PyMOL Python script that loads the backbone (N, CA, C, O; Angstrom):
from pymol import cmd

cmd.read_pdbstr("""\
ATOM      1  N   ASN A   1     -11.428  30.190 -10.072  1.00  0.00           N
ATOM      2  CA  ASN A   1     -10.299  30.427 -10.881  1.00  0.00           C
ATOM      3  C   ASN A   1      -9.708  28.501 -10.598  1.00  0.00           C
ATOM      4  O   ASN A   1      -9.556  27.744  -9.639  1.00  0.00           O
ATOM      5  N   VAL A   2      -9.563  28.457 -11.971  1.00  0.00           N
ATOM      6  CA  VAL A   2      -8.934  26.881 -12.153  1.00  0.00           C
ATOM      7  C   VAL A   2      -7.820  26.932 -12.936  1.00  0.00           C
ATOM      8  O   VAL A   2      -7.634  27.604 -13.950  1.00  0.00           O
ATOM      9  N   ARG A   3      -6.824  25.880 -12.176  1.00  0.00           N
ATOM     10  CA  ARG A   3      -5.531  25.991 -12.408  1.00  0.00           C
ATOM     11  C   ARG A   3      -5.232  24.336 -12.426  1.00  0.00           C
ATOM     12  O   ARG A   3      -5.884  23.493 -11.810  1.00  0.00           O
ATOM     13  N   ALA A   4      -4.026  24.085 -13.329  1.00  0.00           N
ATOM     14  CA  ALA A   4      -3.861  22.964 -13.363  1.00  0.00           C
ATOM     15  C   ALA A   4      -2.104  22.899 -12.947  1.00  0.00           C
ATOM     16  O   ALA A   4      -1.252  23.601 -13.493  1.00  0.00           O
ATOM     17  N   TYR A   5      -1.854  21.950 -11.927  1.00  0.00           N
ATOM     18  CA  TYR A   5      -0.369  21.890 -11.751  1.00  0.00           C
ATOM     19  C   TYR A   5      -0.171  20.388 -11.628  1.00  0.00           C
ATOM     20  O   TYR A   5      -0.983  19.552 -11.231  1.00  0.00           O
ATOM     21  N   GLN A   6       1.319  20.186 -12.131  1.00  0.00           N
ATOM     22  CA  GLN A   6       1.908  18.838 -11.543  1.00  0.00           C
ATOM     23  C   GLN A   6       1.486  18.284 -10.428  1.00  0.00           C
ATOM     24  O   GLN A   6       1.457  18.793  -9.308  1.00  0.00           O
ATOM     25  N   ALA A   7       0.989  16.684 -10.924  1.00  0.00           N
ATOM     26  CA  ALA A   7       0.700  15.689  -9.703  1.00  0.00           C
ATOM     27  C   ALA A   7       1.352  15.350  -8.518  1.00  0.00           C
ATOM     28  O   ALA A   7       0.783  15.245  -7.432  1.00  0.00           O
ATOM     29  N   LYS A   8       2.736  15.148  -8.752  1.00  0.00           N
ATOM     30  CA  LYS A   8       3.523  14.986  -7.611  1.00  0.00           C
ATOM     31  C   LYS A   8       4.647  15.646  -7.448  1.00  0.00           C
ATOM     32  O   LYS A   8       5.540  16.103  -8.162  1.00  0.00           O
ATOM     33  N   CYS A   9       4.330  15.572  -6.100  1.00  0.00           N
ATOM     34  CA  CYS A   9       5.816  16.778  -5.252  1.00  0.00           C
ATOM     35  C   CYS A   9       6.827  16.692  -6.077  1.00  0.00           C
ATOM     36  O   CYS A   9       7.136  15.613  -6.582  1.00  0.00           O
ATOM     37  N   PRO A  10       7.482  17.828  -6.327  1.00  0.00           N
ATOM     38  CA  PRO A  10       8.972  17.866  -6.974  1.00  0.00           C
ATOM     39  C   PRO A  10      10.119  17.700  -5.801  1.00  0.00           C
ATOM     40  O   PRO A  10      11.326  17.930  -5.877  1.00  0.00           O
ATOM     41  N   HIS A  11       9.356  17.237  -4.723  1.00  0.00           N
ATOM     42  CA  HIS A  11      10.458  17.030  -4.031  1.00  0.00           C
ATOM     43  C   HIS A  11      11.001  15.489  -3.896  1.00  0.00           C
ATOM     44  O   HIS A  11      12.175  15.133  -3.997  1.00  0.00           O
ATOM     45  N   ALA A  12       9.684  14.538  -3.604  1.00  0.00           N
ATOM     46  CA  ALA A  12      10.199  13.276  -3.391  1.00  0.00           C
ATOM     47  C   ALA A  12       8.778  12.191  -4.190  1.00  0.00           C
ATOM     48  O   ALA A  12       8.524  11.002  -4.000  1.00  0.00           O
ATOM     49  N   GLY A  13       8.133  13.154  -5.037  1.00  0.00           N
ATOM     50  CA  GLY A  13       6.944  12.477  -5.763  1.00  0.00           C
ATOM     51  C   GLY A  13       6.054  12.000  -5.231  1.00  0.00           C
ATOM     52  O   GLY A  13       5.649  10.964  -5.757  1.00  0.00           O
ATOM     53  N   ALA A  14       5.445  12.400  -4.187  1.00  0.00           N
ATOM     54  CA  ALA A  14       4.289  12.357  -3.573  1.00  0.00           C
ATOM     55  C   ALA A  14       3.271  12.547  -4.064  1.00  0.00           C
ATOM     56  O   ALA A  14       3.277  13.715  -4.455  1.00  0.00           O
ATOM     57  N   PRO A  15       2.055  11.924  -4.363  1.00  0.00           N
ATOM     58  CA  PRO A  15       1.097  12.299  -4.635  1.00  0.00           C
ATOM     59  C   PRO A  15       0.346  13.254  -4.225  1.00  0.00           C
ATOM     60  O   PRO A  15      -0.102  13.193  -3.080  1.00  0.00           O
ATOM     61  N   LEU A  16       0.035  14.358  -5.073  1.00  0.00           N
ATOM     62  CA  LEU A  16      -0.694  15.138  -4.467  1.00  0.00           C
ATOM     63  C   LEU A  16      -1.969  15.781  -3.770  1.00  0.00           C
ATOM     64  O   LEU A  16      -2.208  16.585  -2.868  1.00  0.00           O
ATOM     65  N   GLU A  17      -2.839  14.779  -4.919  1.00  0.00           N
ATOM     66  CA  GLU A  17      -4.221  14.686  -4.859  1.00  0.00           C
ATOM     67  C   GLU A  17      -4.273  14.275  -3.378  1.00  0.00           C
ATOM     68  O   GLU A  17      -5.195  14.786  -2.742  1.00  0.00           O
ATOM     69  N   GLN A  18      -3.494  13.490  -2.749  1.00  0.00           N
ATOM     70  CA  GLN A  18      -3.710  13.338  -1.327  1.00  0.00           C
ATOM     71  C   GLN A  18      -3.167  14.076  -0.495  1.00  0.00           C
ATOM     72  O   GLN A  18      -3.118  13.631   0.651  1.00  0.00           O
ATOM     73  N   GLY A  19      -2.649  15.271  -0.725  1.00  0.00           N
ATOM     74  CA  GLY A  19      -2.271  16.267   0.021  1.00  0.00           C
ATOM     75  C   GLY A  19      -3.493  16.908   0.990  1.00  0.00           C
ATOM     76  O   GLY A  19      -4.574  16.409   1.302  1.00  0.00           O
ATOM     77  N   ALA A  20      -2.923  18.153   1.331  1.00  0.00           N
ATOM     78  CA  ALA A  20      -4.340  18.902   2.266  1.00  0.00           C
ATOM     79  C   ALA A  20      -4.346  20.414   1.873  1.00  0.00           C
ATOM     80  O   ALA A  20      -3.324  21.101   1.880  1.00  0.00           O
ATOM     81  N   ILE A  21      -5.469  20.829   1.564  1.00  0.00           N
ATOM     82  CA  ILE A  21      -5.398  22.485   1.317  1.00  0.00           C
ATOM     83  C   ILE A  21      -5.737  23.059   2.343  1.00  0.00           C
ATOM     84  O   ILE A  21      -6.768  22.819   2.971  1.00  0.00           O
ATOM     85  N   CYS A  22      -4.693  24.087   2.691  1.00  0.00           N
ATOM     86  CA  CYS A  22      -5.070  24.623   3.978  1.00  0.00           C
ATOM     87  C   CYS A  22      -5.079  26.242   3.853  1.00  0.00           C
ATOM     88  O   CYS A  22      -4.043  26.868   3.628  1.00  0.00           O
ATOM     89  N   GLY A  23      -5.891  26.640   3.959  1.00  0.00           N
ATOM     90  CA  GLY A  23      -6.066  28.030   3.423  1.00  0.00           C
ATOM     91  C   GLY A  23      -6.095  27.891   1.862  1.00  0.00           C
ATOM     92  O   GLY A  23      -6.797  27.214   1.112  1.00  0.00           O
ATOM     93  N   ASP A  24      -4.600  29.194   1.547  1.00  0.00           N
ATOM     94  CA  ASP A  24      -4.451  29.303   0.361  1.00  0.00           C
ATOM     95  C   ASP A  24      -2.947  28.256  -0.060  1.00  0.00           C
ATOM     96  O   ASP A  24      -2.248  28.535  -1.035  1.00  0.00           O
ATOM     97  N   ARG A  25      -2.705  27.291   0.687  1.00  0.00           N
ATOM     98  CA  ARG A  25      -2.009  26.358   0.015  1.00  0.00           C
ATOM     99  C   ARG A  25      -1.858  24.926   0.020  1.00  0.00           C
ATOM    100  O   ARG A  25      -2.190  24.371   1.068  1.00  0.00           O
ATOM    101  N   LEU A  26      -1.526  24.365  -0.712  1.00  0.00           N
ATOM    102  CA  LEU A  26      -1.654  22.854  -0.840  1.00  0.00           C
ATOM    103  C   LEU A  26      -0.507  22.400   0.197  1.00  0.00           C
ATOM    104  O   LEU A  26       0.422  23.202   0.297  1.00  0.00           O
ATOM    105  N   VAL A  27      -0.441  21.403   0.870  1.00  0.00           N
ATOM    106  CA  VAL A  27       0.550  20.797   1.809  1.00  0.00           C
ATOM    107  C   VAL A  27       0.722  19.254   1.432  1.00  0.00           C
ATOM    108  O   VAL A  27      -0.191  18.436   1.545  1.00  0.00           O
ATOM    109  N   CYS A  28       2.040  18.951   0.957  1.00  0.00           N
ATOM    110  CA  CYS A  28       2.414  17.347   0.447  1.00  0.00           C
ATOM    111  C   CYS A  28       1.903  16.444   1.624  1.00  0.00           C
ATOM    112  O   CYS A  28       1.933  16.711   2.825  1.00  0.00           O
ATOM    113  N   PRO A  29       1.499  15.485   1.102  1.00  0.00           N
ATOM    114  CA  PRO A  29       0.821  14.692   2.108  1.00  0.00           C
ATOM    115  C   PRO A  29       2.095  13.607   2.820  1.00  0.00           C
ATOM    116  O   PRO A  29       1.849  12.787   3.704  1.00  0.00           O
ATOM    117  N   TRP A  30       3.558  13.846   2.163  1.00  0.00           N
ATOM    118  CA  TRP A  30       4.916  13.084   2.566  1.00  0.00           C
ATOM    119  C   TRP A  30       5.688  13.724   3.841  1.00  0.00           C
ATOM    120  O   TRP A  30       5.758  13.413   5.030  1.00  0.00           O
ATOM    121  N   HIS A  31       6.212  14.718   3.078  1.00  0.00           N
ATOM    122  CA  HIS A  31       6.972  15.792   4.050  1.00  0.00           C
ATOM    123  C   HIS A  31       6.329  16.914   4.291  1.00  0.00           C
ATOM    124  O   HIS A  31       7.173  17.547   4.925  1.00  0.00           O
ATOM    125  N   LYS A  32       5.309  17.644   4.200  1.00  0.00           N
ATOM    126  CA  LYS A  32       5.016  18.623   4.408  1.00  0.00           C
ATOM    127  C   LYS A  32       5.029  19.959   4.000  1.00  0.00           C
ATOM    128  O   LYS A  32       4.722  21.013   4.555  1.00  0.00           O
ATOM    129  N   ALA A  33       5.588  19.572   2.559  1.00  0.00           N
ATOM    130  CA  ALA A  33       5.614  21.079   1.996  1.00  0.00           C
ATOM    131  C   ALA A  33       4.878  21.684   1.226  1.00  0.00           C
ATOM    132  O   ALA A  33       4.225  21.052   0.396  1.00  0.00           O
ATOM    133  N   ALA A  34       4.818  22.778   1.295  1.00  0.00           N
ATOM    134  CA  ALA A  34       3.546  23.947   0.941  1.00  0.00           C
ATOM    135  C   ALA A  34       3.821  24.804  -0.030  1.00  0.00           C
ATOM    136  O   ALA A  34       4.676  25.687  -0.086  1.00  0.00           O
ATOM    137  N   PHE A  35       2.925  24.424  -0.875  1.00  0.00           N
ATOM    138  CA  PHE A  35       2.766  25.470  -2.151  1.00  0.00           C
ATOM    139  C   PHE A  35       1.686  26.166  -2.431  1.00  0.00           C
ATOM    140  O   PHE A  35       0.623  25.559  -2.300  1.00  0.00           O
ATOM    141  N   ASN A  36       1.632  27.593  -2.884  1.00  0.00           N
ATOM    142  CA  ASN A  36       0.661  28.524  -2.826  1.00  0.00           C
ATOM    143  C   ASN A  36      -0.562  27.812  -4.221  1.00  0.00           C
ATOM    144  O   ASN A  36      -0.292  27.495  -5.379  1.00  0.00           O
ATOM    145  N   LEU A  37      -1.609  27.777  -3.639  1.00  0.00           N
ATOM    146  CA  LEU A  37      -2.431  27.188  -4.921  1.00  0.00           C
ATOM    147  C   LEU A  37      -2.553  28.462  -5.945  1.00  0.00           C
ATOM    148  O   LEU A  37      -2.801  28.100  -7.095  1.00  0.00           O
ATOM    149  N   ALA A  38      -2.455  29.597  -5.800  1.00  0.00           N
ATOM    150  CA  ALA A  38      -2.738  30.629  -6.700  1.00  0.00           C
ATOM    151  C   ALA A  38      -1.342  30.806  -7.694  1.00  0.00           C
ATOM    152  O   ALA A  38      -1.530  31.478  -8.709  1.00  0.00           O
ATOM    153  N   SER A  39      -0.240  30.369  -7.526  1.00  0.00           N
ATOM    154  CA  SER A  39       0.890  30.570  -8.366  1.00  0.00           C
ATOM    155  C   SER A  39       1.400  28.875  -8.458  1.00  0.00           C
ATOM    156  O   SER A  39       1.511  28.379  -9.579  1.00  0.00           O
ATOM    157  N   GLY A  40       1.582  28.359  -7.700  1.00  0.00           N
ATOM    158  CA  GLY A  40       2.210  27.215  -7.911  1.00  0.00           C
ATOM    159  C   GLY A  40       3.392  27.394  -7.044  1.00  0.00           C
ATOM    160  O   GLY A  40       3.913  26.282  -6.950  1.00  0.00           O
ATOM    161  N   LYS A  41       3.934  28.096  -6.496  1.00  0.00           N
ATOM    162  CA  LYS A  41       5.547  28.641  -5.810  1.00  0.00           C
ATOM    163  C   LYS A  41       5.581  27.792  -4.398  1.00  0.00           C
ATOM    164  O   LYS A  41       4.550  27.513  -3.785  1.00  0.00           O
ATOM    165  N   MET A  42       6.573  27.511  -4.072  1.00  0.00           N
ATOM    166  CA  MET A  42       6.855  26.937  -2.971  1.00  0.00           C
ATOM    167  C   MET A  42       6.767  27.817  -1.832  1.00  0.00           C
ATOM    168  O   MET A  42       7.401  28.873  -1.835  1.00  0.00           O
ATOM    169  N   CYS A  43       5.988  27.458  -0.789  1.00  0.00           N
ATOM    170  CA  CYS A  43       6.270  28.591   0.582  1.00  0.00           C
ATOM    171  C   CYS A  43       7.229  27.746   1.492  1.00  0.00           C
ATOM    172  O   CYS A  43       8.180  28.329   2.013  1.00  0.00           O
ATOM    173  N   GLU A  44       7.080  26.701   1.666  1.00  0.00           N
ATOM    174  CA  GLU A  44       7.643  25.734   2.761  1.00  0.00           C
ATOM    175  C   GLU A  44       8.286  24.713   2.288  1.00  0.00           C
ATOM    176  O   GLU A  44       7.675  23.856   1.650  1.00  0.00           O
ATOM    177  N   PRO A  45       9.801  24.609   2.545  1.00  0.00           N
ATOM    178  CA  PRO A  45      10.372  23.446   2.103  1.00  0.00           C
ATOM    179  C   PRO A  45       9.866  22.093   2.852  1.00  0.00           C
ATOM    180  O   PRO A  45       9.319  22.189   3.951  1.00  0.00           O
ATOM    181  N   LEU A  46      10.045  20.949   2.287  1.00  0.00           N
ATOM    182  CA  LEU A  46      11.290  20.180   1.981  1.00  0.00           C
ATOM    183  C   LEU A  46      11.281  20.660   0.671  1.00  0.00           C
ATOM    184  O   LEU A  46      12.299  21.188   0.223  1.00  0.00           O
ATOM    185  N   ALA A  47      10.186  20.540  -0.064  1.00  0.00           N
ATOM    186  CA  ALA A  47      10.378  21.052  -1.947  1.00  0.00           C
ATOM    187  C   ALA A  47      11.433  21.610  -2.109  1.00  0.00           C
ATOM    188  O   ALA A  47      11.858  22.134  -1.079  1.00  0.00           O
ATOM    189  N   LEU A  48      12.130  21.738  -3.102  1.00  0.00           N
ATOM    190  CA  LEU A  48      13.221  23.196  -3.625  1.00  0.00           C
ATOM    191  C   LEU A  48      13.001  23.656  -4.630  1.00  0.00           C
ATOM    192  O   LEU A  48      13.916  24.332  -5.100  1.00  0.00           O
ATOM    193  N   ALA A  49      11.664  23.526  -5.482  1.00  0.00           N
ATOM    194  CA  ALA A  49      11.057  23.819  -6.655  1.00  0.00           C
ATOM    195  C   ALA A  49       9.868  24.230  -6.356  1.00  0.00           C
ATOM    196  O   ALA A  49       9.410  23.994  -5.238  1.00  0.00           O
ATOM    197  N   ASP A  50       9.152  24.919  -7.302  1.00  0.00           N
ATOM    198  CA  ASP A  50       7.918  25.262  -7.542  1.00  0.00           C
ATOM    199  C   ASP A  50       7.084  23.912  -8.445  1.00  0.00           C
ATOM    200  O   ASP A  50       7.624  23.088  -9.183  1.00  0.00           O
ATOM    201  N   LEU A  51       5.861  24.010  -8.152  1.00  0.00           N
ATOM    202  CA  LEU A  51       4.791  23.248  -9.044  1.00  0.00           C
ATOM    203  C   LEU A  51       4.813  23.946 -10.454  1.00  0.00           C
ATOM    204  O   LEU A  51       4.543  25.094 -10.806  1.00  0.00           O
ATOM    205  N   LYS A  52       5.402  22.384 -11.395  1.00  0.00           N
ATOM    206  CA  LYS A  52       4.807  23.082 -12.907  1.00  0.00           C
ATOM    207  C   LYS A  52       3.480  23.366 -13.198  1.00  0.00           C
ATOM    208  O   LYS A  52       2.637  22.499 -12.968  1.00  0.00           O
ATOM    209  N   GLN A  53       3.168  24.398 -13.648  1.00  0.00           N
ATOM    210  CA  GLN A  53       2.001  24.694 -13.966  1.00  0.00           C
ATOM    211  C   GLN A  53       1.717  24.286 -15.360  1.00  0.00           C
ATOM    212  O   GLN A  53       2.706  24.106 -16.071  1.00  0.00           O
ATOM    213  N   TYR A  54       0.155  24.047 -16.053  1.00  0.00           N
ATOM    214  CA  TYR A  54      -0.076  23.542 -17.268  1.00  0.00           C
ATOM    215  C   TYR A  54      -1.152  24.357 -17.747  1.00  0.00           C
ATOM    216  O   TYR A  54      -2.160  24.541 -17.065  1.00  0.00           O
ATOM    217  N   PRO A  55      -1.014  24.782 -18.719  1.00  0.00           N
ATOM    218  CA  PRO A  55      -2.142  25.922 -19.456  1.00  0.00           C
ATOM    219  C   PRO A  55      -3.327  24.969 -19.993  1.00  0.00           C
ATOM    220  O   PRO A  55      -3.294  23.904 -20.608  1.00  0.00           O
ATOM    221  N   LEU A  56      -4.684  25.995 -19.385  1.00  0.00           N
ATOM    222  CA  LEU A  56      -5.687  24.887 -19.944  1.00  0.00           C
ATOM    223  C   LEU A  56      -6.873  25.945 -20.371  1.00  0.00           C
ATOM    224  O   LEU A  56      -6.510  27.109 -20.538  1.00  0.00           O
ATOM    225  N   ARG A  57      -7.956  25.697 -20.517  1.00  0.00           N
ATOM    226  CA  ARG A  57      -8.897  26.124 -21.477  1.00  0.00           C
ATOM    227  C   ARG A  57     -10.228  25.617 -20.862  1.00  0.00           C
ATOM    228  O   ARG A  57     -10.093  24.481 -20.408  1.00  0.00           O
ATOM    229  N   ILE A  58     -11.612  26.185 -20.699  1.00  0.00           N
ATOM    230  CA  ILE A  58     -12.629  25.357 -20.476  1.00  0.00           C
ATOM    231  C   ILE A  58     -13.561  25.406 -21.739  1.00  0.00           C
ATOM    232  O   ILE A  58     -13.763  26.502 -22.261  1.00  0.00           O
ATOM    233  N   GLU A  59     -14.067  24.417 -22.192  1.00  0.00           N
ATOM    234  CA  GLU A  59     -14.801  24.620 -23.385  1.00  0.00           C
ATOM    235  C   GLU A  59     -16.068  23.558 -22.862  1.00  0.00           C
ATOM    236  O   GLU A  59     -15.903  22.557 -22.165  1.00  0.00           O
ATOM    237  N   GLU A  60     -17.496  24.124 -23.456  1.00  0.00           N
ATOM    238  CA  GLU A  60     -18.767  23.342 -23.076  1.00  0.00           C
ATOM    239  C   GLU A  60     -18.955  22.531 -21.548  1.00  0.00           C
ATOM    240  O   GLU A  60     -19.632  21.549 -21.244  1.00  0.00           O
ATOM    241  N   GLY A  61     -17.994  23.450 -20.708  1.00  0.00           N
ATOM    242  CA  GLY A  61     -18.284  23.050 -18.989  1.00  0.00           C
ATOM    243  C   GLY A  61     -17.137  22.091 -18.753  1.00  0.00           C
ATOM    244  O   GLY A  61     -16.930  21.712 -17.600  1.00  0.00           O
ATOM    245  N   ARG A  62     -16.155  21.545 -20.031  1.00  0.00           N
ATOM    246  CA  ARG A  62     -15.166  20.768 -19.698  1.00  0.00           C
ATOM    247  C   ARG A  62     -13.751  21.621 -19.349  1.00  0.00           C
ATOM    248  O   ARG A  62     -13.616  22.645 -20.018  1.00  0.00           O
ATOM    249  N   VAL A  63     -12.770  21.343 -18.458  1.00  0.00           N
ATOM    250  CA  VAL A  63     -11.612  21.535 -18.527  1.00  0.00           C
ATOM    251  C   VAL A  63     -10.735  20.777 -19.208  1.00  0.00           C
ATOM    252  O   VAL A  63     -10.569  19.582 -18.966  1.00  0.00           O
ATOM    253  N   LEU A  64      -9.943  21.603 -20.358  1.00  0.00           N
ATOM    254  CA  LEU A  64      -8.637  20.671 -21.045  1.00  0.00           C
ATOM    255  C   LEU A  64      -7.659  21.393 -20.748  1.00  0.00           C
ATOM    256  O   LEU A  64      -7.490  22.612 -20.791  1.00  0.00           O
ATOM    257  N   VAL A  65      -6.804  20.253 -20.336  1.00  0.00           N
ATOM    258  CA  VAL A  65      -5.232  20.791 -19.686  1.00  0.00           C
ATOM    259  C   VAL A  65      -4.471  20.457 -21.181  1.00  0.00           C
ATOM    260  O   VAL A  65      -4.753  19.639 -22.057  1.00  0.00           O
ATOM    261  N   ASN A  66      -3.479  21.372 -21.078  1.00  0.00           N
ATOM    262  CA  ASN A  66      -2.396  21.189 -22.320  1.00  0.00           C
ATOM    263  C   ASN A  66      -1.012  20.309 -21.543  1.00  0.00           C
ATOM    264  O   ASN A  66      -0.386  20.645 -20.538  1.00  0.00           O
ATOM    265  N   PRO A  67      -0.837  19.148 -22.377  1.00  0.00           N
ATOM    266  CA  PRO A  67       0.233  18.367 -21.450  1.00  0.00           C
ATOM    267  C   PRO A  67       1.481  19.122 -21.539  1.00  0.00           C
ATOM    268  O   PRO A  67       2.366  18.625 -20.842  1.00  0.00           O
ATOM    269  N   LYS A  68       1.785  20.055 -22.112  1.00  0.00           N
ATOM    270  CA  LYS A  68       3.202  20.605 -22.027  1.00  0.00           C
ATOM    271  C   LYS A  68       2.998  21.903 -21.011  1.00  0.00           C
ATOM    272  O   LYS A  68       2.139  22.783 -21.070  1.00  0.00           O
ATOM    273  N   ALA A  69       3.916  21.751 -20.202  1.00  0.00           N
ATOM    274  CA  ALA A  69       4.359  22.577 -19.275  1.00  0.00           C
ATOM    275  C   ALA A  69       4.482  23.941 -19.645  1.00  0.00           C
ATOM    276  O   ALA A  69       5.058  24.149 -20.712  1.00  0.00           O
ATOM    277  N   MET A  70       3.996  25.084 -18.889  1.00  0.00           N
ATOM    278  CA  MET A  70       4.065  26.454 -19.046  1.00  0.00           C
ATOM    279  C   MET A  70       5.663  26.701 -18.872  1.00  0.00           C
ATOM    280  O   MET A  70       6.183  25.684 -18.415  1.00  0.00           O
ATOM    281  N   SER A  71       6.565  27.713 -19.092  1.00  0.00           N
ATOM    282  CA  SER A  71       7.921  28.323 -18.870  1.00  0.00           C
ATOM    283  C   SER A  71       7.507  28.674 -17.688  1.00  0.00           C
ATOM    284  O   SER A  71       6.383  29.149 -17.524  1.00  0.00           O
ATOM    285  N   ALA A  72       8.334  28.491 -16.740  1.00  0.00           N
ATOM    286  CA  ALA A  72       8.580  29.302 -15.661  1.00  0.00           C
ATOM    287  C   ALA A  72       8.809  30.827 -15.727  1.00  0.00           C
ATOM    288  O   ALA A  72       9.547  31.239 -16.622  1.00  0.00           O
ATOM    289  N   ALA A  73       8.197  31.792 -14.785  1.00  0.00           N
ATOM    290  CA  ALA A  73       8.565  33.292 -14.863  1.00  0.00           C
ATOM    291  C   ALA A  73      10.222  33.244 -14.287  1.00  0.00           C
ATOM    292  O   ALA A  73      10.930  32.476 -13.636  1.00  0.00           O
ATOM    293  N   ALA A  74      10.317  34.338 -14.848  1.00  0.00           N
ATOM    294  CA  ALA A  74      11.901  34.719 -14.378  1.00  0.00           C
ATOM    295  C   ALA A  74      11.527  35.514 -13.040  1.00  0.00           C
ATOM    296  O   ALA A  74      10.733  36.370 -12.649  1.00  0.00           O
ATOM    297  N   PRO A  75      12.752  34.585 -12.500  1.00  0.00           N
ATOM    298  CA  PRO A  75      12.525  35.593 -10.718  1.00  0.00           C
ATOM    299  C   PRO A  75      12.832  37.118 -10.581  1.00  0.00           C
ATOM    300  O   PRO A  75      13.709  37.637 -11.271  1.00  0.00           O
ATOM    301  N   ILE A  76      12.135  37.786  -9.728  1.00  0.00           N
ATOM    302  CA  ILE A  76      11.970  39.166  -9.615  1.00  0.00           C
ATOM    303  C   ILE A  76      13.866  39.265  -9.673  1.00  0.00           C
ATOM    304  O   ILE A  76      14.781  38.610  -9.174  1.00  0.00           O
ATOM    305  N   GLY A  77      13.782  40.217 -10.387  1.00  0.00           N
ATOM    306  CA  GLY A  77      15.560  40.869 -10.115  1.00  0.00           C
ATOM    307  C   GLY A  77      16.395  39.923 -10.784  1.00  0.00           C
ATOM    308  O   GLY A  77      17.606  40.093 -10.645  1.00  0.00           O
ATOM    309  N   SER A  78      15.930  38.769 -11.619  1.00  0.00           N
ATOM    310  CA  SER A  78      17.106  38.049 -12.389  1.00  0.00           C
ATOM    311  C   SER A  78      18.075  38.678 -13.240  1.00  0.00           C
ATOM    312  O   SER A  78      17.770  39.568 -14.034  1.00  0.00           O
ATOM    313  N   GLY A  79      19.238  38.231 -13.088  1.00  0.00           N
ATOM    314  CA  GLY A  79      20.199  38.963 -13.934  1.00  0.00           C
ATOM    315  C   GLY A  79      21.085  40.269 -13.084  1.00  0.00           C
ATOM    316  O   GLY A  79      22.094  40.922 -13.349  1.00  0.00           O
ATOM    317  N   ALA A  80      20.206  40.241 -12.058  1.00  0.00           N
ATOM    318  CA  ALA A  80      21.068  41.451 -11.334  1.00  0.00           C
ATOM    319  C   ALA A  80      22.289  40.165 -10.231  1.00  0.00           C
ATOM    320  O   ALA A  80      22.058  38.980  -9.986  1.00  0.00           O
ATOM    321  N   ALA A  81      23.394  40.922  -9.842  1.00  0.00           N
ATOM    322  CA  ALA A  81      24.286  40.186  -9.230  1.00  0.00           C
ATOM    323  C   ALA A  81      23.895  40.129  -7.664  1.00  0.00           C
ATOM    324  O   ALA A  81      24.744  40.637  -6.931  1.00  0.00           O
ATOM    325  N   ALA A  82      23.043  39.732  -7.188  1.00  0.00           N
ATOM    326  CA  ALA A  82      22.466  39.300  -6.075  1.00  0.00           C
ATOM    327  C   ALA A  82      23.440  38.460  -5.052  1.00  0.00           C
ATOM    328  O   ALA A  82      24.047  37.562  -5.637  1.00  0.00           O
ATOM    329  N   PRO A  83      23.663  38.544  -3.919  1.00  0.00           N
ATOM    330  CA  PRO A  83      24.572  37.858  -3.388  1.00  0.00           C
ATOM    331  C   PRO A  83      23.662  36.296  -3.177  1.00  0.00           C
ATOM    332  O   PRO A  83      22.443  36.121  -3.194  1.00  0.00           O
ATOM    333  N   VAL A  84      24.550  35.504  -3.022  1.00  0.00           N
ATOM    334  CA  VAL A  84      24.215  34.184  -2.317  1.00  0.00           C
ATOM    335  C   VAL A  84      24.640  33.841  -1.268  1.00  0.00           C
ATOM    336  O   VAL A  84      25.867  33.800  -1.180  1.00  0.00           O
ATOM    337  N   TYR A  85      23.924  33.506  -0.212  1.00  0.00           N
ATOM    338  CA  TYR A  85      24.262  32.597   1.231  1.00  0.00           C
ATOM    339  C   TYR A  85      23.877  31.177   1.343  1.00  0.00           C
ATOM    340  O   TYR A  85      22.878  30.586   0.934  1.00  0.00           O
ATOM    341  N   VAL A  86      24.957  30.756   2.026  1.00  0.00           N
ATOM    342  CA  VAL A  86      24.643  29.236   2.351  1.00  0.00           C
ATOM    343  C   VAL A  86      24.961  29.264   3.755  1.00  0.00           C
ATOM    344  O   VAL A  86      25.928  29.815   4.282  1.00  0.00           O
ATOM    345  N   VAL A  87      23.941  28.538   4.358  1.00  0.00           N
ATOM    346  CA  VAL A  87      24.014  28.285   6.044  1.00  0.00           C
ATOM    347  C   VAL A  87      24.311  26.838   6.011  1.00  0.00           C
ATOM    348  O   VAL A  87      23.512  25.962   5.682  1.00  0.00           O
ATOM    349  N   LEU A  88      25.933  26.616   6.506  1.00  0.00           N
ATOM    350  CA  LEU A  88      25.642  25.290   6.992  1.00  0.00           C
ATOM    351  C   LEU A  88      26.384  24.866   8.679  1.00  0.00           C
ATOM    352  O   LEU A  88      27.039  25.622   9.397  1.00  0.00           O
ATOM    353  N   GLY A  89      26.022  23.507   8.926  1.00  0.00           N
ATOM    354  CA  GLY A  89      26.172  23.175  10.132  1.00  0.00           C
ATOM    355  C   GLY A  89      25.252  23.536  10.811  1.00  0.00           C
ATOM    356  O   GLY A  89      24.378  24.246  10.313  1.00  0.00           O
ATOM    357  N   GLY A  90      25.191  23.079  12.351  1.00  0.00           N
ATOM    358  CA  GLY A  90      23.702  22.975  12.748  1.00  0.00           C
ATOM    359  C   GLY A  90      23.638  23.343  14.348  1.00  0.00           C
ATOM    360  O   GLY A  90      22.558  23.339  14.939  1.00  0.00           O
TER     361      GLY A  90
END
""", "prot")
cmd.dss("prot")
cmd.show_as("cartoon", "prot")
cmd.util.cbc("prot")
cmd.orient("prot")
């Protein structure tokens, strides 16, 4: 499987090519945010957003990436009046 994601971490712009692949996760080199390699979804903070994914196709052994990011899928249960919780303090 080949996927194309944004090159910089959405948290602070770290270059993800310098990150580490650990199992099924890509780990940011600066603050250790973790993203699922199959979906680009954020698994562990410090990032607060998923990675943007770009459509691609493979032609004659070359990977061609469209520079326009795909739209994010709607979260499961979106539109429902789910409660929101915020924890403050320490």
